[in-house]
BAVEXMAR-724732 format. One record per residue: residue in three letters; x, y, z of N, C-alpha, C in turn; residue number from 1. Coordinates in steps of 0.1 Angstrom, whole numbers, plus 2048, in hexadecimal, padded with zeros to 3 digits. Layout:
! BAVEXMAR-724732
- ALA:X:Y:Z:X:Y:Z:X:Y:Z:NUM
...
//
This chain:
! BAVEXMAR-724732
- MET:4C0:96B:CDB:4BF:970:CE9:4B6:97C:CEA:1
- GLN:4B4:983:CDF:4AB:98F:CDF:49D:98A:CE2:2
- HIS:499:97F:CDC:48B:97A:CDD:489:974:CEB:3
- ILE:494:96D:CF1:493:968:CFE:492:974:D08:4
- GLY:49A:97F:D05:499:98A:D0E:48B:990:D0E:5
- ARG:485:991:D02:477:997:D02:46E:98E:D09:6
- SER:470:981:D08:467:977:D0F:468:979:D1E:7
- LEU:474:97A:D23:476:97B:D31:470:989:D36:8
- PHE:472:993:D2E:46C:9A0:D32:45D:99F:D33:9
- ALA:457:999:D29:448:997:D28:444:98F:D35:10
- LEU:44B:985:D38:447:97C:D43:449:984:D50:11
- ALA:453:98C:D52:455:994:D5E:449:99E:D5F:12
- LEU:445:9A4:D54:43A:9AD:D55:42D:9A6:D57:13
- PHE:42C:999:D52:420:991:D55:41F:98E:D64:14
- ALA:42A:98B:D6A:42A:988:D78:426:994:D80:15
- GLY:42B:9A0:D7C:427:9AC:D82:418:9AF:D80:16
- ALA:413:9AC:D74:405:9AF:D71:3FC:9A6:D7A:17
- ALA:401:99A:D7D:3F9:991:D85:3F7:997:D93:18
- THR:402:99E:D98:401:9A4:DA5:3F7:9B0:DA4:19
- ASN:3F7:9B8:D99:3EE:9C3:D98:3E0:9BE:D96:20
- VAL:3DE:9B3:D8F:3D0:9AE:D8D:3CB:9A9:D9A:21
- SER:3D3:9A3:DA2:3CE:99E:DAF:3C9:9AA:DB8:22
- LEU:3D1:9B5:DB7:3CD:9C1:DBE:3C0:9C7:DB9:23
- ALA:3BF:9C7:DAC:3B3:9CD:DA5:3A7:9C6:DA8:24
- GLN:3A7:9B9:DAD:39B:9B2:DAF:397:9B2:DBE:25
- ASP:39C:9BB:DC6:395:9BE:DD3:388:9C3:DD0:26
- SER:37D:9BB:DD4:370:9BD:DCD:366:9C2:DD7:27
- THR:35A:9C3:DD3:34F:9C9:DD9:34D:9C6:DE8:28
- GLY:34B:9B9:DEB:348:9B5:DF8:354:9B8:E01:29
- ARG:360:9B7:DFC:36C:9B9:E04:36D:9C7:E08:30
- ALA:36B:9D0:DFF:36D:9DE:E02:362:9E3:E0C:31
- GLN:356:9DE:E0A:34B:9E2:E13:34F:9DD:E21:32
- ASP:352:9D1:E22:354:9CB:E2F:361:9D1:E36:33
- SER:36A:9D6:E2F:376:9DC:E34:373:9EA:E36:34
- THR:367:9F1:E36:361:9FD:E3C:354:9FB:E41:35
- ALA:3BB:99C:D94:3C5:994:D86:3C8:998:D75:36
- ALA:404:964:C88:408:969:C7B:3FF:973:C75:37
- GLU:3F0:973:C7A:3E7:97D:C75:3E5:988:C7E:38
- PHE:3EB:987:C8A:3E9:991:C94:3F4:99C:C92:39
- LEU:3F0:9A8:C95:3FA:9B3:C95:402:9B4:CA2:40
- PRO:40E:9B8:CA1:416:9BA:CAD:410:9C5:CB6:41
- GLY:412:9C4:CC3:40E:9CF:CCC:40A:9CB:CDA:42
- LEU:40B:9BE:CDE:407:9BB:CEB:413:9BC:CF4:43
- LEU:412:9C4:CFF:41C:9C6:D09:42A:9C7:D03:44
- VAL:430:9BC:D00:43E:9BC:CFA:43C:9BA:CEB:45
- THR:437:9AE:CE7:434:9AB:CD9:428:9A3:CD9:46
- SER:422:9A1:CCE:416:999:CCD:419:98C:CC6:47
- GLY:426:989:CC3:429:97D:CBC:437:97D:CB8:48
- ILE:43A:978:CAC:448:976:CA8:44B:982:C9F:49
- GLU:455:98A:CA4:459:996:C9D:467:995:C98:50
- GLY:46A:998:C8C:477:99B:C88:480:98F:C85:51
- GLY:47E:984:C8C:487:979:C8B:485:971:C7E:52
- GLN:490:96B:C79:48F:962:C6D:48D:954:C71:53
- PRO:485:94C:C6A:483:93E:C6D:490:936:C6D:54
- HIS:491:92D:C76:49D:924:C77:49D:91B:C6B:55
- THR:4A9:917:C66:4AA:90E:C5B:4A5:900:C5F:56
- SER:4A6:8FC:C6B:4A1:8EF:C70:495:8F1:C79:57
- VAL:48A:8ED:C75:47E:8F0:C7C:476:8E4:C81:58
- ALA:47D:8D8:C80:476:8CC:C83:471:8CB:C91:59
- SER:479:8D1:C9A:475:8D0:CA9:46F:8DD:CAE:60
- LEU:46C:8E7:CA5:466:8F3:CA9:457:8F3:CA7:61
- PRO:450:8FC:CAF:441:8FC:CAD:43C:900:CA0:62
- ASN:443:909:C99:43F:90E:C8C:44C:914:C85:63
- ALA:44B:915:C78:456:919:C70:45A:927:C72:64
- GLY:451:92F:C77:454:93D:C7A:45A:940:C87:65
- CYS:45C:936:C90:461:938:C9D:470:93C:C9D:66
- PRO:473:947:CA2:481:94C:CA2:48A:946:CAC:67
- LEU:485:93D:CB5:48D:938:CC0:492:92A:CBD:68
- THR:49C:926:CC3:4A1:918:CC2:498:90F:CCA:69
- PRO:499:902:CC8:491:8F9:CD1:493:8FB:CE0:70
- GLY:4A0:8FD:CE3:4A3:8FF:CF1:49D:90C:CF7:71
- GLN:49D:917:CEE:498:923:CF2:489:922:CF4:72
- VAL:482:91B:CEB:474:919:CEC:470:912:CF9:73
- THR:478:908:CFD:476:901:D09:477:90B:D15:74
- ALA:482:913:D15:484:91C:D20:479:927:D21:75
- ALA:475:92C:D15:46B:936:D15:45D:931:D1A:76
- ARG:45A:925:D16:44D:91F:D1A:44E:91B:D29:77
- SER:459:917:D2D:45B:914:D3C:459:921:D44:78
- GLY:45E:92C:D3E:45D:939:D45:44E:93D:D46:79
- VAL:447:93B:D3A:439:93F:D3A:431:937:D44:80
- GLY:434:92A:D45:42D:921:D4E:430:925:D5D:81
- ALA:43D:929:D5F:440:92D:D6D:43A:93A:D71:82
- ALA:438:943:D67:432:950:D6A:423:94E:D6D:83
- PHE:41C:945:D65:40E:942:D67:40C:93C:D75:84
- VAL:415:932:D79:413:92C:D86:417:935:D91:85
- GLY:422:93D:D8F:426:946:D99:41C:951:D9C:86
- GLY:416:956:D91:40B:960:D93:3FF:95B:D9A:87
- ASN:3FC:94F:D97:3F0:949:D9E:3F4:946:DAD:88
- ALA:400:942:DB0:404:940:DBD:404:94D:DC5:89
- TYR:408:958:DBF:408:964:DC6:3FA:969:DC9:90
- LEU:3F1:967:DBF:3E3:96A:DC0:3DD:963:DCC:91
- TYR:3DF:956:DCD:3D9:94E:DD8:3DF:953:DE6:92
- HIS:3EC:955:DE6:3F2:95A:DF3:3ED:967:DF7:93
- TYR:3EC:971:DED:3E7:97E:DF1:3D8:97E:DF6:94
- PHE:3D0:977:DEF:3C2:977:DF3:3BF:96F:DFF:95
- LYS:3C7:964:E01:3C5:95C:E0D:3C9:964:E1A:96
- LYS:3D3:96C:E18:3D7:974:E24:3CE:980:E26:97
- ALA:3CA:986:E1B:3C2:993:E1C:3B3:990:E1E:98
- TRP:3AE:985:E18:39F:984:E18:39A:976:E1D:99
- TRP:3A1:96C:E19:39B:95F:E1C:39F:959:E29:100
- SER:39F:961:E33:3A2:95D:E41:396:960:E4A:101
- GLY:38B:965:E45:380:968:E4D:376:95D:E50:102
- THR:36A:960:E53:360:956:E56:35B:94F:E4A:103
- ARG:35C:942:E4A:356:93A:E3E:347:93A:E3E:104
- ALA:342:93B:E32:333:93A:E31:32E:92B:E33:105
- PRO:322:92A:E38:31D:91C:E3A:31C:914:E2D:106
- HIS:31B:91B:E22:31A:915:E15:31F:91F:E0A:107
- PHE:322:91A:DFF:327:923:DF4:31B:92B:DF0:108
- PHE:31D:938:DEE:312:941:DEA:316:94C:DE0:109
- PHE:30C:951:DD9:30E:95B:DCF:30A:969:DD4:110
- ARG:30F:973:DCE:30C:980:DD2:30B:98A:DC6:111
- ALA:301:992:DC5:300:99C:DBB:305:9A9:DC1:112
- ASP:30F:9AF:DBC:315:9BB:DC3:316:9C7:DB9:113
- TRP:30C:9C9:DB2:30C:9D5:DA9:30A:9E1:DB1:114
- ASP:30F:9EC:DAC:30B:9FA:DB1:30D:9FB:DC0:115
- GLN:318:9F7:DC6:31B:9F9:DD4:31F:A08:DD6:116
- GLU:325:A0B:DE2:328:A18:DE5:332:A1F:DDB:117
- PHE:33B:A16:DD6:345:A1B:DCC:340:A1A:DBE:118
- ARG:334:A18:DBC:32D:A19:DAF:334:A11:DA3:119
- ASP:337:A04:DA6:33C:9FB:D9C:34A:9FE:D97:120
- GLN:351:A07:D9E:35F:A09:D9A:368:9FD:D9B:121
- ASP:364:9F4:DA4:36C:9E7:DA5:36A:9DF:D99:122
- LYS:35E:9E0:D92:35C:9D8:D86:365:9DB:D7B:123
- PHE:369:9E8:D7A:372:9EC:D70:380:9E6:D73:124
- GLY:384:9E5:D80:390:9DE:D84:390:9D0:D80:125
- HIS:385:9C9:D82:384:9BB:D7D:385:9BA:D6E:126
- MET:37E:9C3:D67:37F:9C2:D58:38D:9C4:D53:127
- PHE:394:9CF:D59:3A1:9D2:D54:3AB:9C6:D58:128
- GLY:3A8:9C0:D64:3B0:9B5:D68:3AF:9A9:D5E:129
- GLY:3A3:9A6:D5A:3A1:99B:D50:3A8:99E:D43:130
- TYR:3A7:9AB:D3F:3AC:9AF:D32:3BC:9AD:D32:131
- HIS:3C2:9B2:D3D:3D1:9B1:D3D:3D6:9A3:D40:132
- LEU:3CF:99B:D47:3D3:98D:D49:3D3:986:D3B:133
- ALA:3C9:988:D34:3C8:981:D27:3D2:987:D1D:134
- ARG:3D3:994:D1D:3DC:99B:D14:3EB:997:D16:135
- ILE:3EF:998:D23:3FD:995:D26:400:986:D25:136
- GLY:3F6:97E:D29:3F8:970:D27:3FA:96C:D18:137
- TYR:3F2:972:D10:3F4:970:D01:402:974:CFD:138
- SER:406:97F:D01:414:984:CFD:41F:97A:D01:139
- GLY:41E:975:D0D:428:96C:D12:428:95F:D0A:140
- LEU:41C:95A:D07:41B:94E:CFF:420:94F:CF1:141
- ARG:41D:95B:CEB:422:95D:CDD:431:95E:CDD:142
- GLU:437:964:CE7:446:965:CE8:44C:957:CE9:143
- ALA:444:94E:CEF:449:940:CF0:445:938:CE4:144
- CYS:442:93E:CD9:43F:937:CCC:433:92F:CCD:145
- VAL:429:932:CD5:41C:92B:CD5:414:932:CCA:146
- GLY:40D:92A:CC2:405:92F:CB7:3FA:939:CBC:147
- GLU:3F6:941:CB2:3EC:94C:CB6:3E0:947:CBC:148
- LYS:3D9:93D:CB6:3CC:938:CBB:3CE:932:CC8:149
- LYS:3D8:92A:CCA:3DB:923:CD7:3DE:92E:CE1:150
- ALA:3E6:938:CDE:3E9:942:CE7:3DD:94A:CEC:151
- ILE:3D4:94D:CE3:3C7:954:CE6:3BF:94B:CF0:152
- PHE:3BE:93E:CEC:3B5:935:CF5:3BB:934:D03:153
- TRP:3C8:931:D04:3CE:92E:D11:3CF:93A:D19:154
- SER:3D2:946:D13:3D3:952:D1B:3C5:956:D21:155
- ALA:3BB:954:D18:3AD:957:D1D:3A9:94D:D28:156
- ALA:3AC:941:D26:3A8:937:D2F:3AF:939:D3D:157
- TYR:3BC:93D:D3C:3C3:93F:D49:3BE:94C:D50:158
- ALA:3BB:956:D48:3B5:962:D4E:3A8:95F:D55:159
- ALA:39F:957:D4E:392:953:D54:394:94B:D60:160
- ALA:39D:941:D60:39F:939:D6C:3A5:941:D77:161
- PHE:3AE:94A:D74:3B5:953:D7E:3AA:95B:D86:162
- GLN:3A1:960:D7F:397:969:D85:38B:961:D8B:163
- LEU:388:955:D85:37D:94D:D8A:380:948:D98:164
- GLN:38D:944:D9A:390:93E:DA7:38E:948:DB3:165
- ILE:390:955:DB0:38D:95F:DBA:37F:95E:DBF:166
- GLU:376:95E:DB5:368:95E:DB8:364:951:DBF:167
- ILE:36A:946:DBB:367:939:DC2:36A:939:DD0:168
- PHE:376:93E:DD3:37A:940:DE1:371:94A:DE9:169
- ASP:36E:955:DE2:365:95F:DE8:358:959:DEC:170
- GLY:353:950:DE4:346:94A:DE6:345:941:DF3:171
- GLN:351:93F:DF9:351:936:E05:353:93E:E12:172
- PHE:353:94C:E10:355:954:E1C:349:95E:E1E:173
- VAL:345:95F:E2A:339:967:E2E:33A:975:E28:174
- LYS:345:97B:E29:347:98A:E26:345:98D:E17:175
- TYR:347:982:E0E:349:985:E00:33E:97F:DF7:176
- GLY:33F:972:DF5:336:96C:DEC:33B:96C:DDD:177
- PHE:336:962:DD6:33A:962:DC7:332:96D:DC0:178
- SER:339:976:DBA:333:981:DB3:332:97E:DA4:179
- TYR:326:97C:D9F:325:97A:D91:327:988:D89:180
- ALA:325:993:D91:328:9A0:D8B:337:9A1:D88:181
- ASP:33F:99C:D91:34D:99D:D8F:351:994:D83:182
- MET:34A:988:D82:34D:97F:D77:34A:985:D69:183
- ILE:33F:98C:D69:33B:993:D5D:346:99D:D59:184
- ALA:34B:9A5:D62:355:9AF:D60:362:9A8:D5B:185
- ASN:366:99D:D62:372:995:D5E:371:991:D50:186
- THR:365:98B:D4C:364:985:D3F:364:990:D34:187
- ALA:35E:99C:D38:35F:9A7:D2E:36D:9AB:D2B:188
- GLY:375:9AC:D35:383:9AF:D32:38B:9A5:D2A:189
- GLN:389:998:D2E:38F:98D:D26:38A:98D:D18:190
- THR:37E:98F:D16:378:98F:D08:37E:99B:D00:191
- LEU:37F:9A6:D06:385:9B2:CFF:393:9AE:CFA:192
- ALA:39B:9A8:D03:3A9:9A4:CFE:3A9:99B:CF3:193
- VAL:3A0:991:CF3:39F:987:CE9:39A:98D:CDC:194
- MET:390:996:CDD:38B:99C:CD1:395:9A5:CCA:195
- GLN:39E:9AB:CD2:3A8:9B4:CCC:3B3:9AC:CC5:196
- GLU:3B4:99F:CC8:3BD:996:CC1:3B7:991:CB4:197
- LEU:3AA:98E:CB5:3A3:989:CAA:3A0:994:CA0:198
- HIS:39E:9A0:CA4:39B:9AB:C9C:3A4:9B7:CA0:199
- PRO:3B0:9B8:C9A:3BA:9C2:C9F:3B5:9D0:C9E:200
- SER:3AC:9D3:C95:3A7:9E1:C94:3A1:9E6:CA1:201
- LEU:39C:9DC:CAA:396:9E0:CB7:3A1:9E5:CC0:202
- ARG:3AD:9E4:CBD:3B8:9E9:CC6:3B8:9F8:CC6:203
- ALA:3B0:9FE:CBE:3AF:A0D:CBE:3A9:A12:CCB:204
- ILE:3A2:A09:CD2:39D:A0C:CDF:3A5:A05:CEA:205
- LYS:3AB:A0C:CF3:3B4:A06:CFC:3B0:A0A:D0B:206
- PRO:3AE:A00:D13:3AC:A03:D21:3B8:A08:D28:207
- THR:3B7:A13:D2F:3C2:A19:D37:3BD:A1C:D45:208
- VAL:3C6:A20:D4E:3C3:A22:D5C:3CB:A2D:D61:209
- SER:3C6:A35:D6B:3CE:A3F:D72:3CA:A3E:D81:210
- TYR:3D3:A42:D89:3D1:A41:D98:3D8:A4D:D9F:211
- HIS:3D1:A52:DA9:3D7:A5B:DB3:3D2:A58:DC1:212
- LYS:3DA:A59:DCB:3D6:A56:DD8:3CC:A60:DDD:213
- THR:3C1:A5C:DE3:3B7:A65:DE8:3BA:A69:DF6:214
- ARG:3B4:A74:DFB:3B6:A79:E08:3B1:A6E:E12:215
- ALA:3A7:A66:E0F:3A2:A5C:E18:3AD:A52:E1A:216
- LEU:3B4:A4D:E10:3BF:A44:E11:3CA:A49:E19:217
- ALA:3CE:A56:E16:3D9:A5C:E1E:3D6:A5D:E2C:218
- ASN:3C9:A61:E30:3C6:A62:E3E:3C5:A54:E44:219
- THR:3C1:A4A:E3D:3C1:A3C:E42:3D0:A37:E45:220
- GLU:3D9:A3A:E3C:3E6:A36:E3E:3ED:A3D:E4A:221
- ASN:3EA:A49:E4C:3F0:A50:E57:3E9:A4F:E64:222
- GLY:3DE:A47:E64:3D7:A44:E70:3CC:A4E:E75:223
- GLN:3CA:A58:E6C:3C0:A63:E70:3B2:A5D:E70:224
- ILE:3AF:A54:E67:3A1:A4E:E66:3A3:A3F:E67:225
- PRO:399:A37:E6C:39A:A29:E6D:396:A23:E5F:226
- GLY:39A:A16:E5E:396:A0F:E52:3A2:A07:E4C:227
- GLU:39F:9FF:E41:3A9:9F7:E3B:3AA:9FB:E2C:228
- LEU:3A8:A08:E29:3A9:A0D:E1B:3B8:A0C:E17:229
- ARG:3B9:A07:E0A:3C6:A06:E04:3C5:A09:DF5:230
- PRO:3D0:A0A:DEE:3CF:A0E:DE0:3C5:A06:DD8:231
- SER:3C5:9F9:DDA:3BC:9F0:DD2:3AD:9F3:DD5:232
- LEU:3AA:9F8:DE0:39C:9FC:DE4:39A:A0B:DE3:233
- ASP:3A4:A12:DDF:3A3:A21:DDF:39C:A25:DD1:234
- TYR:390:A20:DD0:389:A21:DC3:387:A30:DBE:235
- SER:386:A39:DC8:384:A47:DC4:391:A4D:DBE:236
- GLY:39C:A47:DC0:3A8:A4B:DBA:3AB:A45:DAC:237
- GLN:3A3:A3B:DA9:3A6:A33:D9D:39C:A38:D92:238
- THR:3A2:A3A:D86:39A:A3D:D7A:39D:A33:D6F:239
- TYR:393:A2D:D69:394:A23:D5E:38F:A2A:D52:240
- TRP:398:A29:D47:395:A30:D3B:394:A27:D2F:241
- PHE:38D:A2B:D25:38D:A25:D18:393:A30:D0E:242
- SER:39F:A2D:D09:3A6:A37:D01:3A6:A33:CF3:243
- ALA:3A1:A3C:CEA:39F:A3A:CDC:3AA:A40:CD4:244
- ASP:3B0:A39:CCB:3BA:A3E:CC1:3B1:A45:CB6:245
- VAL:3AF:A51:CB7:3A6:A58:CAE:3AC:A58:CA0:246
- ASN:3B9:A5A:C9F:3BF:A5B:C92:3BC:A4E:C8A:247
- GLN:3BD:A43:C91:3BB:A36:C8B:3AC:A34:C87:248
- LEU:3A3:A39:C8F:395:A38:C8C:390:A41:C81:249
- LEU:397:A4C:C7F:392:A55:C74:394:A4F:C66:250
- PRO:38C:A53:C5D:38E:A4F:C4F:39B:A55:C4A:251
- ASP:3A1:A4F:C40:3AE:A53:C3B:3AF:A62:C38:252
- GLY:3A5:A68:C32:3A5:A76:C2E:3A5:A7F:C3A:253
- ALA:3A1:A7B:C46:3A0:A83:C51:3AC:A82:C5B:254
- LYS:3B4:A77:C59:3BF:A75:C62:3C9:A80:C64:255
- GLN:3CB:A88:C59:3D4:A93:C5A:3D0:A9E:C63:256
- TYR:3C4:A9E:C67:3BE:AA9:C70:3BF:AA5:C7F:257
- TRP:3C3:A99:C82:3C4:A95:C90:3D2:A90:C93:258
- PRO:3D9:A96:C9D:3E6:A91:CA0:3E6:A82:CA4:259
- SER:3EF:A7A:C9F:3EF:A6C:CA2:3F2:A69:CB0:260
- PHE:3F9:A72:CB7:3FD:A6F:CC5:3F3:A73:CCF:261
- ILE:3E8:A78:CCB:3DD:A7D:CD4:3D1:A73:CD3:262
- ARG:3CD:A6E:CDF:3C2:A65:CE0:3B7:A6B:CE7:263
- PHE:3AB:A66:CE6:39F:A6B:CED:39B:A60:CF7:264
- SER:399:A64:D04:395:A5A:D0E:389:A5E:D16:265
- ALA:381:A54:D19:376:A55:D22:378:A4D:D2E:266
- GLY:376:A53:D3A:37A:A4C:D46:36E:A4B:D50:267
- HIS:370:A41:D5A:366:A40:D65:36D:A3F:D72:268
- SER:368:A47:D7B:36D:A47:D89:362:A4A:D92:269
- VAL:365:A4C:D9F:35A:A50:DA9:35F:A5A:DB3:270
- THR:356:A61:DB9:35A:A6B:DC3:35D:A63:DD0:271
- ASP:361:A69:DDB:365:A62:DE7:35B:A58:DEC:272
- TRP:35F:A4C:DEC:355:A42:DF2:359:A3F:E01:273
- ILE:365:A44:E05:369:A43:E13:36B:A52:E17:274
- ASN:363:A55:E22:364:A63:E27:372:A65:E2D:275
- PRO:379:A6F:E27:387:A72:E2B:388:A77:E3A:276
- GLU:37D:A7B:E3F:37D:A81:E4D:37A:A76:E57:277
- THR:371:A6D:E54:36C:A63:E5E:371:A55:E5B:278
- GLY:374:A52:E4E:377:A44:E4A:36B:A3C:E47:279
- ALA:35F:A41:E48:352:A3A:E46:350:A39:E37:280
- ALA:34A:A2D:E33:346:A2B:E25:33A:A34:E22:281
- GLN:339:A3A:E16:32E:A42:E11:32C:A3F:E02:282
- ARG:320:A42:DFE:31D:A3F:DF0:323:A4A:DE7:283
- ALA:32C:A45:DDE:333:A4E:DD5:32A:A52:DC9:284
- ARG:32E:A5B:DC1:327:A5F:DB5:331:A5C:DA9:285
- ARG:32B:A58:D9E:333:A55:D93:339:A61:D8C:286
- LYS:346:A60:D87:34C:A6A:D80:34F:A65:D72:287
- ILE:349:A6C:D68:34C:A69:D5A:355:A74:D55:288
- ILE:360:A70:D4F:36B:A7A:D4C:36F:A78:D3D:289
- LEU:371:A83:D36:376:A83:D28:383:A8B:D28:290
- THR:38D:A86:D20:39A:A8C:D20:3A1:A89:D13:291
- LEU:3AB:A90:D10:3B4:A8D:D05:3C1:A86:D0B:292
- ASP:3C5:A7C:D05:3D0:A73:D0A:3DC:A74:D01:293
- PHE:3E8:A74:D07:3F4:A72:CFF:3F8:A64:CFD:294
- ASP:3FC:A60:CF1:3FF:A52:CEE:40E:A4F:CEF:295
- PRO:413:A49:CF9:421:A46:CFA:427:A3E:CEF:296
- GLU:41F:A36:CE8:424:A2E:CDD:428:A36:CD1:297
- LYS:424:A42:CD1:427:A4B:CC6:435:A52:CC8:298
- LEU:43B:A50:CD4:448:A56:CD6:452:A50:CCC:299
- PRO:45C:A58:CC9:466:A53:CBF:46F:A48:CC5:300
- GLY:475:A40:CBC:47D:A35:CC0:477:A28:CBE:301
- ASN:47E:A1E:CB9:478:A12:CB5:480:A05:CBA:302
- ALA:489:A07:CC3:490:9FC:CC9:486:9F3:CD0:303
- PRO:488:9E6:CCF:47F:9DC:CD5:47C:9DF:CE4:304
- TRP:486:9E2:CEC:483:9E5:CFA:47B:9F2:CFC:305
- TRP:47E:9FC:CF4:477:A08:CF5:468:A07:CF0:306
- ARG:466:9FF:CE6:458:9FC:CE2:451:9F5:CED:307
- SER:457:9ED:CF5:451:9E6:D00:44D:9F0:D0B:308
- VAL:456:9F9:D0E:454:A03:D18:448:A0C:D14:309
- LYS:449:A11:D07:43E:A1A:D02:430:A13:D03:310
- HIS:430:A06:CFF:423:9FF:CFE:41E:9FD:D0D:311
- THR:427:9FA:D16:422:9F8:D24:41D:A05:D29:312
- LEU:424:A10:D27:420:A1D:D2C:412:A21:D25:313
- SER:40F:A1C:D1A:403:A20:D13:3F6:A1C:D1A:314
- TYR:3F8:A13:D24:3EC:A0E:D2B:3EA:A17:D38:315
- TYR:3F2:A21:D39:3F0:A2A:D45:3EC:A38:D40:316
- HIS:3E2:A3E:D46:3DD:A4B:D42:3E5:A55:D4A:317
- PHE:3EC:A5E:D43:3F4:A68:D4A:3EB:A74:D4D:318
- PRO:3EF:A7C:D58:3E6:A88:D5B:3E5:A91:D4F:319
- ALA:3D9:A97:D4E:3D6:AA0:D43:3C9:AA8:D47:320
- PRO:3C7:AB3:D40:3BA:ABA:D42:3AE:AB1:D3E:321
- ALA:3A3:AB2:D45:398:AA9:D42:38B:AB0:D45:322
- LEU:380:AAC:D3F:373:AB1:D41:36B:AA7:D48:323
- GLU:367:AAA:D55:35F:AA1:D5D:350:AA4:D5A:324
- LEU:349:A9A:D55:33B:A9C:D51:332:A9A:D5D:325
- THR:335:A91:D66:32D:A8E:D72:337:A8D:D7E:326
- PRO:332:A8F:D8A:324:A92:D8E:320:AA1:D8B:327
- LYS:32A:AA9:D88:327:AB6:D82:331:ABA:D78:328
- LEU:32D:AC2:D6F:336:AC6:D64:341:ACE:D69:329
- HIS:34D:ACA:D66:359:AD0:D6C:365:ACE:D64:330
- LEU:36D:AD9:D61:379:AD7:D5A:385:AD6:D63:331
- SER:38B:ACB:D63:397:AC8:D6C:3A4:ACC:D64:332
- PRO:3AC:AD5:D69:3B7:AD9:D62:3C2:ACF:D62:333
- TRP:3C2:AC5:D6B:3CD:ABB:D6C:3C7:AAF:D73:334
- TYR:3C0:AA6:D6B:3B9:A9B:D71:3C3:A8F:D72:335
- ARG:3C4:A89:D7D:3CC:A7D:D7F:3C4:A70:D80:336
//
């Protein structure tokens, strides 16, 4: 039952991730017009079969190392399938209500939307969405005793289809269009997740995110300024980071000089792209930020549920002092 519990926990988080990914993919045109055995453990809950002993009778099991009974395998795989279908159903419902109710285009069309007012901050959201869809999908499939290679293929395929359908629908509406720029970002995130499974050493680099509500969003919510700004479009409050496990990257002789629980992160954000006084869109400036990160996975304790919590928290960047390199050199004592 421990393995079934982990599977259900992974699936619940997968369903939640599907919600977050759908929000992360509020994209360029929308925002303008309104002004988703060889591998090491470590994905979300687990990256495969941990700890369990093979069953003595394996004739009806997918492989000899599967710790589940045949009935549990069926239940786990049914749960994974339900999470995939449920996440997709939510995605369609959300976007149909939020975006796909406007004027249809006379024909399907493409749109290049690089370097808009919010300076490609949405592309980081697409990339991170693709990464987490593939990563969490892989985790759920492995918990259901799907083999490593099949789990990689199907999780990446699902992530690609999940994000592709958004662009296909967008291409049918006047306000949006099919964005190949978004597709490039989607694919980059999916590829990173796959490469980290094929080459576990790449997990030393981890995508993380932080967010704080901007004054523009607060003023929109309380009615002081017009507009449809919401957290998923509040790009100026979002920061996307690439966090490096410096201790892991250092040669063995130098590891003792760098605390294992401290990571180094580089982030991208933007200045206000919505004027907090008027609600009008304006061209933001890029913010490149450097900071030191605390690694929650290095907290003490090794219970399975606690490892899951620590691993999930490790994808969030907690507030810390940071050096902002652009648009001007500035030391922020508490960057969020």
